[in-house]
Legacy VTK file of the C-alpha trace (Angstrom):
# vtk DataFile Version 3.0
C-alpha trace
ASCII
DATASET POLYDATA
POINTS 317 float
-0.069 -0.076 0.180
1.673 3.368 -0.920
1.903 6.419 1.013
-1.003 8.125 -0.714
-3.319 5.206 -0.005
-2.561 5.088 3.583
-3.283 8.770 3.969
-6.463 8.205 2.373
-7.310 5.472 4.659
-6.502 7.465 7.596
-8.362 10.549 6.404
-11.726 7.955 6.298
-11.217 6.756 9.391
-11.219 10.095 11.027
-14.170 11.388 9.020
-15.979 8.655 10.118
-15.025 9.025 14.062
-16.156 12.807 13.324
-19.282 12.025 12.067
-19.974 9.369 14.785
-19.238 11.745 17.416
-21.581 14.347 15.655
-24.335 11.859 15.451
-24.130 11.073 19.181
-24.039 14.671 20.338
-27.203 15.386 17.924
-29.012 12.373 19.522
-28.112 13.784 22.949
-29.611 17.187 22.336
-32.728 15.653 20.797
-33.335 13.559 23.723
-32.716 16.670 26.129
-35.206 18.664 24.132
-37.636 16.018 23.057
-38.187 13.438 25.852
-39.140 10.185 24.741
-42.645 9.156 25.465
-43.462 5.762 27.497
-43.028 2.627 25.421
-46.830 1.583 25.323
-49.895 3.808 25.046
-52.092 3.323 28.240
-55.200 2.602 26.433
-56.462 -0.600 24.273
-58.533 0.481 21.003
-59.577 -3.230 20.808
-60.335 -5.155 23.725
-62.135 -7.992 22.019
-60.128 -10.963 21.053
-62.454 -12.304 18.919
-62.806 -8.971 16.897
-58.823 -8.746 16.864
-58.493 -12.127 15.482
-61.068 -11.177 12.437
-58.906 -7.976 11.807
-55.849 -10.153 11.530
-57.181 -13.061 9.785
-54.232 -14.899 8.463
-51.715 -12.796 10.583
-52.881 -13.970 13.942
-49.524 -15.353 15.034
-47.802 -12.276 13.817
-50.355 -10.019 15.802
-49.871 -12.223 18.808
-46.252 -11.826 18.908
-47.041 -7.701 18.606
-49.244 -7.703 21.602
-46.908 -10.214 23.662
-44.100 -7.677 23.154
-46.459 -4.795 24.396
-47.293 -6.688 27.288
-43.664 -7.009 28.036
-42.916 -3.707 27.288
-46.031 -2.353 29.239
-44.694 -4.418 32.268
-41.463 -3.421 32.121
-42.062 0.252 31.645
-44.382 0.080 35.114
-41.454 -1.771 37.039
-38.849 0.705 35.652
-40.831 3.794 36.794
-41.756 1.887 40.387
-38.641 0.760 41.132
-38.055 -2.915 41.579
-37.104 -3.148 45.390
-39.419 -3.363 48.368
-38.732 -1.948 51.389
-37.942 -4.387 54.369
-39.994 -2.659 57.133
-42.626 -0.208 56.997
-45.308 0.868 54.591
-44.761 0.325 51.023
-43.368 3.520 49.302
-45.053 5.322 46.793
-48.795 4.402 45.379
-49.712 0.839 44.148
-48.464 0.528 40.914
-51.457 0.375 37.863
-51.055 -2.753 35.799
-54.898 -2.423 34.617
-53.985 -3.163 30.950
-51.617 -5.982 31.699
-54.132 -9.102 31.926
-56.193 -7.444 28.852
-53.067 -7.509 26.738
-52.077 -10.982 27.833
-55.557 -11.906 26.810
-55.707 -10.615 23.590
-52.228 -12.248 22.770
-53.445 -15.613 23.926
-56.679 -14.934 21.760
-55.002 -14.401 18.651
-52.704 -17.242 19.427
-54.349 -19.848 21.968
-51.206 -21.904 22.204
-49.028 -19.036 22.959
-47.284 -21.145 25.849
-44.662 -18.557 26.884
-47.768 -15.783 27.197
-49.465 -17.961 29.662
-46.771 -19.268 31.743
-44.779 -15.746 32.006
-47.612 -13.877 31.995
-49.151 -15.674 34.945
-46.052 -14.719 36.570
-46.357 -11.194 35.644
-49.992 -10.933 36.978
-49.565 -13.061 40.427
-46.184 -11.410 41.534
-46.860 -8.825 44.074
-46.088 -5.218 44.259
-43.814 -3.835 43.265
-42.495 -6.537 41.145
-45.698 -7.392 39.478
-49.694 -6.705 39.414
-50.301 -8.877 42.723
-53.628 -10.232 41.279
-53.073 -13.885 41.602
-56.602 -14.710 40.656
-56.553 -13.018 37.129
-53.133 -15.436 36.798
-55.343 -18.451 37.619
-58.071 -17.059 35.003
-55.069 -16.675 32.267
-53.847 -20.321 32.979
-57.177 -21.750 32.967
-57.858 -20.242 29.672
-54.694 -22.095 28.423
-55.911 -25.374 29.746
-59.499 -24.747 28.108
-57.243 -25.095 24.581
-54.854 -27.505 25.969
-56.195 -29.812 28.625
-53.072 -32.049 28.366
-50.904 -29.402 29.415
-49.977 -30.459 33.179
-47.661 -27.361 33.432
-50.390 -25.055 33.437
-51.911 -27.171 36.480
-48.334 -26.926 38.040
-48.248 -23.386 37.598
-51.686 -23.023 38.972
-50.625 -24.847 42.076
-47.658 -22.597 42.473
-49.856 -19.092 42.469
-52.128 -20.985 45.249
-49.266 -22.018 47.089
-46.871 -18.794 46.902
-49.358 -16.106 46.397
-52.582 -16.957 47.829
-51.448 -19.296 50.733
-54.267 -21.895 49.844
-52.619 -25.096 50.431
-55.213 -27.400 49.942
-56.036 -25.955 46.644
-52.454 -26.082 45.448
-52.121 -29.569 46.495
-55.219 -30.356 44.592
-53.881 -28.783 41.340
-50.251 -30.591 41.809
-52.174 -33.801 42.123
-54.333 -33.265 38.957
-51.213 -32.189 37.066
-49.267 -35.631 38.313
-52.261 -37.616 36.598
-51.698 -36.306 33.142
-49.447 -38.058 30.775
-45.987 -37.227 30.652
-46.039 -35.492 33.818
-43.094 -35.917 36.593
-43.359 -38.332 38.978
-42.346 -35.744 42.000
-45.601 -33.726 41.358
-47.706 -36.491 43.732
-44.731 -35.804 46.129
-45.091 -32.124 46.029
-48.786 -32.494 46.329
-48.527 -34.595 49.550
-45.830 -32.439 51.034
-48.069 -29.298 50.632
-50.941 -30.819 52.258
-48.641 -31.255 55.137
-47.424 -27.732 54.944
-51.416 -26.744 55.294
-51.880 -28.752 58.444
-53.607 -31.585 56.920
-51.760 -34.362 58.020
-54.378 -37.304 57.470
-55.027 -36.301 53.910
-51.192 -36.042 53.440
-50.781 -39.534 55.181
-53.351 -41.020 52.711
-51.484 -39.441 49.595
-48.072 -40.447 50.709
-49.737 -44.108 51.349
-51.005 -44.366 47.873
-47.429 -43.224 46.448
-45.594 -45.934 48.595
-47.978 -48.638 47.094
-48.152 -47.532 43.523
-44.339 -46.238 43.403
-42.273 -47.366 40.212
-38.953 -47.062 41.492
-37.335 -48.173 44.807
-36.233 -44.397 45.554
-39.526 -43.016 45.335
-40.836 -46.080 47.724
-38.296 -45.313 50.293
-39.099 -41.647 50.140
-42.767 -42.369 50.813
-42.077 -44.606 53.724
-39.795 -41.804 55.187
-42.347 -39.217 54.848
-45.108 -41.690 56.306
-42.538 -41.928 59.280
-42.344 -38.566 59.552
-45.875 -38.092 59.914
-45.939 -40.677 62.980
-43.319 -38.830 64.425
-45.705 -35.665 64.149
-48.230 -37.747 66.037
-46.103 -38.864 68.587
-44.574 -35.052 69.228
-48.234 -33.852 69.664
-48.910 -36.225 72.132
-45.634 -35.776 74.235
-45.856 -31.970 74.036
-49.321 -32.485 75.714
-47.812 -34.269 78.608
-45.073 -31.886 78.871
-47.672 -28.877 78.806
-49.429 -30.410 81.630
-46.209 -30.935 83.574
-44.994 -27.496 82.856
-48.676 -26.121 83.899
-48.264 -28.159 87.208
-44.842 -27.348 88.424
-44.588 -23.859 87.046
-41.316 -24.977 84.906
-40.739 -27.039 81.847
-39.199 -30.248 82.602
-35.138 -30.483 81.962
-35.622 -34.045 80.797
-37.835 -37.209 80.583
-37.421 -38.501 83.727
-40.137 -36.573 85.382
-42.492 -37.710 82.483
-41.153 -41.541 83.117
-42.361 -41.764 87.011
-39.078 -41.039 88.108
-37.721 -44.326 86.783
-34.528 -43.019 84.651
-33.835 -46.533 83.007
-37.300 -46.485 81.193
-35.792 -44.457 78.626
-36.781 -41.519 76.853
-39.176 -41.867 74.199
-37.995 -42.491 70.576
-39.377 -41.592 66.979
-39.914 -44.399 64.400
-36.333 -44.450 63.588
-35.281 -45.329 67.110
-33.844 -41.690 67.987
-34.825 -40.088 71.235
-36.713 -36.903 71.283
-35.428 -33.992 72.708
-36.983 -31.325 75.065
-35.577 -27.665 74.767
-35.388 -25.198 77.182
-38.554 -23.597 76.555
-40.360 -26.851 76.938
-41.106 -27.753 73.136
-40.583 -31.500 72.206
-38.768 -31.725 69.022
-37.167 -34.240 66.702
-33.316 -34.831 67.307
-31.000 -33.376 64.624
-29.457 -36.798 64.807
-32.692 -38.640 63.430
-32.797 -40.091 60.234
-36.019 -38.651 59.772
-34.738 -34.886 60.542
-35.714 -32.481 59.154
-39.488 -32.773 59.103
-40.577 -30.291 56.228
-42.987 -28.456 58.825
-42.166 -27.215 62.043
-44.290 -29.553 64.622
-45.779 -26.683 66.650
-47.951 -25.792 63.345
-49.479 -28.913 63.292
-50.213 -29.476 66.901
-53.757 -28.820 66.410
-54.482 -30.685 63.121
-56.334 -34.180 62.793
-54.295 -36.896 63.704
-55.477 -40.550 62.755
LINES 1 318
317 0 1 2 3 4 5 6 7 8 9 10 11 12 13 14 15 16 17 18 19 20 21 22 23 24 25 26 27 28 29 30 31 32 33 34 35 36 37 38 39 40 41 42 43 44 45 46 47 48 49 50 51 52 53 54 55 56 57 58 59 60 61 62 63 64 65 66 67 68 69 70 71 72 73 74 75 76 77 78 79 80 81 82 83 84 85 86 87 88 89 90 91 92 93 94 95 96 97 98 99 100 101 102 103 104 105 106 107 108 109 110 111 112 113 114 115 116 117 118 119 120 121 122 123 124 125 126 127 128 129 130 131 132 133 134 135 136 137 138 139 140 141 142 143 144 145 146 147 148 149 150 151 152 153 154 155 156 157 158 159 160 161 162 163 164 165 166 167 168 169 170 171 172 173 174 175 176 177 178 179 180 181 182 183 184 185 186 187 188 189 190 191 192 193 194 195 196 197 198 199 200 201 202 203 204 205 206 207 208 209 210 211 212 213 214 215 216 217 218 219 220 221 222 223 224 225 226 227 228 229 230 231 232 233 234 235 236 237 238 239 240 241 242 243 244 245 246 247 248 249 250 251 252 253 254 255 256 257 258 259 260 261 262 263 264 265 266 267 268 269 270 271 272 273 274 275 276 277 278 279 280 281 282 283 284 285 286 287 288 289 290 291 292 293 294 295 296 297 298 299 300 301 302 303 304 305 306 307 308 309 310 311 312 313 314 315 316
């Protein structure tokens, strides 16, 4: 390459650099003088999915993509304005976010493309998530997923998602367990959904229903690991029943003496050789300083998914 060519290349590079710098400066001035508007208009001119399908006949899938993108922009724009960090203490800062168009946008998206899997699953999270991360409308999240189920009754994932909405945001453990169990019965559903249903019932305080479900899992288990896990869970349920009975005795003794017992001897009629009560795995139960009966951390059954205190008033066998 000759000297003249090198000079020419350098001149072109410098010119391009100068033009880019000028363009960046011009864009900065433009944004300062004419701020950009919101990504999404705060109104919907068409709210009927059927009407929109007729207007976009032949391009329904493309229109669904457009509305899905619009829903994401709408959701994201509000999150940016509200901030995405909730206060750890005290009242919520600022006014609640207005996500009033979120469900209509998702409804239109899934009406245009009734098999838009991502719109159902991610859209339900946007709707269910509490302020400031989402709309705080779990009932609409469930409505969206049930709409998907009407189109795809074979989608166990939608049933699982409904179960999680009930579990995390509504705290209805019986409803959550029911949806997990229903999902587990569909072809292709993972085996652990039945285990999740049984564990969720236990978290809701329903020991008897949890026991019934774990027993069914034990009897129908298709592999040894699942059968052993079911047997362990059933032993944990027995332990919870025993803890409740022992706690009743400890509470009576504490009420009588004014202080909780420091060990099991007072409950054994003063006969230390009688031995401390043991759990189904053969490990002695413990009494802490506050008088609470608990499973030993050395027990093969430890930890039980739920603190025994929360289940003391639940129905036993």
